[in-house]
VMD Tcl script that draws the C-alpha trace (Angstrom):
set ca {
  {-140.81 -61.55 22.01}
  {-139.18 -64.26 19.94}
  {-135.72 -65.38 20.90}
  {-133.27 -66.02 18.06}
  {-129.83 -67.16 19.03}
  {-130.37 -65.92 22.58}
  {-131.12 -62.31 21.39}
  {-134.61 -60.86 21.47}
  {-135.73 -60.01 17.90}
  {-137.21 -56.65 18.89}
  {-134.00 -55.49 20.55}
  {-132.00 -56.54 17.52}
  {-134.24 -54.53 15.25}
  {-134.06 -51.54 17.54}
  {-130.27 -51.77 17.48}
  {-130.24 -51.69 13.69}
  {-132.53 -48.70 13.63}
  {-130.36 -46.85 16.15}
  {-127.21 -47.49 14.10}
  {-128.96 -46.41 10.92}
  {-130.13 -43.25 12.62}
  {-126.65 -42.43 13.86}
  {-125.11 -43.04 10.45}
  {-127.76 -40.90 8.78}
  {-127.26 -38.06 11.24}
  {-123.52 -38.18 10.72}
  {-123.82 -38.10 6.97}
  {-126.21 -35.17 6.98}
  {-124.67 -33.16 9.77}
  {-123.45 -29.58 9.21}
  {-119.74 -29.68 8.46}
  {-117.29 -26.88 7.71}
  {-114.59 -27.90 5.19}
  {-111.34 -26.03 5.63}
  {-110.11 -27.16 2.24}
  {-113.11 -25.77 0.35}
  {-113.73 -23.02 2.89}
  {-117.45 -23.66 2.92}
  {-120.14 -25.33 5.02}
  {-121.59 -28.60 3.84}
  {-124.83 -30.22 4.98}
  {-123.65 -33.63 3.78}
  {-121.38 -34.13 6.77}
  {-117.99 -35.67 6.17}
  {-119.24 -37.43 3.02}
  {-118.51 -34.03 1.47}
  {-114.89 -35.13 1.24}
  {-115.77 -37.66 -1.46}
  {-117.15 -34.96 -3.75}
  {-115.40 -34.02 -6.99}
  {-114.91 -30.34 -6.10}
  {-113.40 -31.21 -2.74}
  {-111.03 -33.71 -4.31}
  {-109.96 -31.20 -6.97}
  {-109.23 -28.55 -4.41}
  {-107.48 -31.06 -2.17}
  {-105.30 -32.15 -5.11}
  {-104.33 -28.54 -5.87}
  {-103.48 -27.82 -2.24}
  {-101.41 -30.96 -1.85}
  {-99.60 -30.14 -5.11}
  {-98.50 -26.73 -3.73}
  {-97.70 -28.24 -0.37}
  {-95.63 -31.06 -1.94}
  {-93.53 -28.59 -3.91}
  {-92.50 -26.83 -0.70}
  {-91.85 -30.17 1.00}
  {-89.63 -31.31 -1.83}
  {-87.72 -27.99 -1.68}
  {-86.98 -28.70 1.96}
  {-86.04 -32.33 1.34}
  {-83.31 -31.24 -1.07}
  {-81.40 -30.03 1.94}
  {-81.32 -33.55 3.35}
  {-78.61 -34.33 0.79}
  {-76.92 -30.95 0.77}
  {-77.00 -29.25 4.16}
  {-76.48 -25.56 4.04}
  {-75.36 -23.37 6.96}
  {-75.32 -19.55 6.71}
  {-74.55 -16.61 8.87}
  {-77.68 -15.69 10.79}
  {-79.77 -12.87 9.39}
  {-82.98 -11.91 11.17}
  {-84.65 -10.68 7.97}
  {-83.97 -13.94 6.16}
  {-84.03 -16.72 8.74}
  {-87.00 -16.02 10.99}
  {-89.57 -17.20 8.45}
  {-92.45 -19.56 9.21}
  {-94.08 -22.31 7.16}
  {-97.79 -23.24 7.25}
  {-98.30 -26.99 7.70}
  {-101.72 -27.90 6.24}
  {-101.74 -31.23 8.07}
  {-101.05 -29.77 11.54}
  {-102.96 -26.54 10.82}
  {-100.25 -24.35 12.37}
  {-97.11 -22.42 11.56}
  {-93.76 -24.11 11.83}
  {-90.35 -22.39 11.99}
  {-88.67 -22.87 8.64}
  {-84.98 -22.80 9.69}
  {-83.01 -23.77 12.76}
  {-81.20 -20.71 14.08}
  {-79.16 -19.36 16.95}
  {-77.52 -15.97 17.43}
  {-74.75 -16.65 14.92}
  {-75.87 -19.13 12.22}
  {-78.86 -20.75 10.51}
  {-79.41 -24.28 9.24}
  {-81.61 -23.85 6.20}
  {-84.92 -25.73 6.32}
  {-83.77 -27.46 9.50}
  {-86.94 -26.44 11.42}
  {-89.20 -27.79 8.71}
  {-87.38 -31.12 8.43}
  {-87.44 -31.44 12.22}
  {-91.20 -30.92 12.13}
  {-91.77 -33.51 9.44}
  {-90.18 -36.25 11.56}
  {-92.10 -35.37 14.74}
  {-94.79 -37.64 16.21}
  {-97.21 -34.70 16.19}
  {-96.89 -34.30 12.42}
  {-97.35 -38.06 11.83}
  {-100.50 -38.08 13.93}
  {-102.00 -34.96 12.31}
  {-101.10 -36.18 8.82}
  {-102.95 -39.44 9.43}
  {-105.97 -37.45 10.64}
  {-105.78 -35.05 7.64}
  {-105.64 -37.99 5.18}
  {-108.60 -39.72 6.84}
  {-110.76 -36.59 7.10}
  {-110.12 -35.48 3.49}
  {-110.01 -38.91 1.84}
  {-106.64 -38.10 0.27}
  {-104.77 -40.56 -1.90}
  {-103.04 -42.93 0.55}
  {-100.17 -43.43 -1.91}
  {-99.14 -39.78 -1.47}
  {-99.00 -39.68 2.30}
  {-95.41 -40.87 2.71}
  {-94.19 -37.95 0.58}
  {-95.22 -35.63 3.42}
  {-93.41 -37.52 6.13}
  {-89.75 -37.97 7.01}
  {-88.30 -41.19 8.45}
  {-86.32 -41.21 11.66}
  {-83.30 -42.69 9.86}
  {-83.40 -39.93 7.26}
  {-83.44 -37.25 9.94}
  {-80.60 -38.89 11.92}
  {-78.45 -38.75 8.78}
  {-79.43 -35.13 8.36}
  {-78.32 -34.32 11.94}
  {-74.94 -35.91 11.34}
  {-74.56 -33.84 8.16}
  {-75.59 -30.68 10.03}
  {-72.94 -31.27 12.74}
  {-70.24 -31.57 10.09}
  {-71.54 -28.55 8.16}
  {-71.56 -26.43 11.32}
  {-68.01 -27.51 12.11}
  {-66.81 -26.54 8.63}
  {-68.66 -23.20 8.88}
  {-67.05 -22.38 12.22}
  {-63.59 -23.26 10.88}
  {-64.07 -20.88 7.92}
  {-65.33 -18.19 10.29}
  {-62.25 -18.59 12.52}
  {-59.96 -18.32 9.50}
  {-61.85 -15.23 8.33}
  {-61.51 -13.65 11.79}
  {-57.77 -14.35 11.76}
  {-57.41 -12.71 8.38}
  {-59.35 -9.68 9.50}
  {-57.23 -9.37 12.62}
  {-54.05 -9.57 10.52}
  {-55.41 -6.89 8.16}
  {-56.24 -4.58 11.11}
  {-52.72 -5.07 12.52}
  {-51.19 -4.25 9.14}
  {-53.29 -1.12 8.82}
  {-52.29 -0.01 12.28}
  {-48.60 -0.66 11.53}
  {-48.80 1.50 8.40}
  {-50.59 4.23 10.33}
  {-47.84 4.29 12.90}
  {-45.29 4.51 10.09}
  {-47.13 7.49 8.56}
  {-47.35 9.23 11.94}
  {-43.63 8.67 12.53}
  {-42.81 9.89 8.99}
  {-44.94 12.96 9.66}
  {-42.92 13.88 12.72}
  {-39.68 13.39 10.78}
  {-40.98 15.56 7.92}
  {-41.97 18.23 10.41}
  {-38.52 18.31 11.90}
  {-36.92 18.34 8.44}
  {-39.22 21.20 7.34}
  {-38.32 23.32 10.34}
  {-34.60 22.91 9.69}
  {-34.75 24.03 6.02}
  {-34.43 27.52 4.63}
  {-36.66 28.90 1.87}
  {-34.70 27.32 -1.02}
  {-34.47 24.02 0.81}
  {-38.23 23.97 1.52}
  {-38.94 24.54 -2.18}
  {-36.68 21.64 -3.14}
  {-38.27 19.48 -0.44}
  {-41.78 20.25 -1.76}
  {-40.75 19.24 -5.28}
  {-39.36 16.02 -3.92}
  {-42.53 15.23 -1.96}
  {-44.64 16.02 -5.06}
  {-42.57 13.63 -7.19}
  {-42.91 10.86 -4.57}
  {-46.66 11.29 -4.30}
  {-47.12 11.20 -8.04}
  {-45.46 7.80 -8.38}
  {-47.86 4.88 -9.11}
  {-48.44 2.41 -6.24}
}
mol new
graphics top color blue
foreach p $ca { graphics top sphere $p radius 0.5 }
foreach p [lrange $ca 0 end-1] q [lrange $ca 1 end] { graphics top cylinder $p $q radius 0.2 }
display resetview
């Protein structure tokens, strides 16, 4: 065997053949594409195809619209009273291939899109987005649109804390007003009960003529506008 540069020529040729065989097998391997929902015998080179890229573009377009809807709440945080029917929704992340909780909730309130924004800043989402972009040969210029920076999320958390504080202050004021209303209703009820006793005693002390006059007086009082 000839020696070229300290490497046997036959071994070098065998190495090239092995690499070519591996590359060929990878290109022609059976591959299931989740974007196109079909099996391809071209391996991952399927991702370069026109149909795949068209379907990928349509999917990312729909996905981006939902992402942008969530990102609007970075600038205008919204906190609402918790409602199970409204705030226990999930969101499908195409990059991570799993459902993500859409809102951050507890037993009393919900931070709209908080769960989704929290997911976008996670290391898991960053890793899976990189993998998704590589596997599907997506436009690298679009990738940052589907990620959220740590600084952006920190600002969001500060805004959330302030929004929650304002919400709780409004709730406390509402509770005070409701308590005052209940006390006022109870006070008037007691007045009506007391008046009823007094009317009863007055009625018992009147004769027939007096009761007739009393009824006319009550009728005239009741007919007055409030």
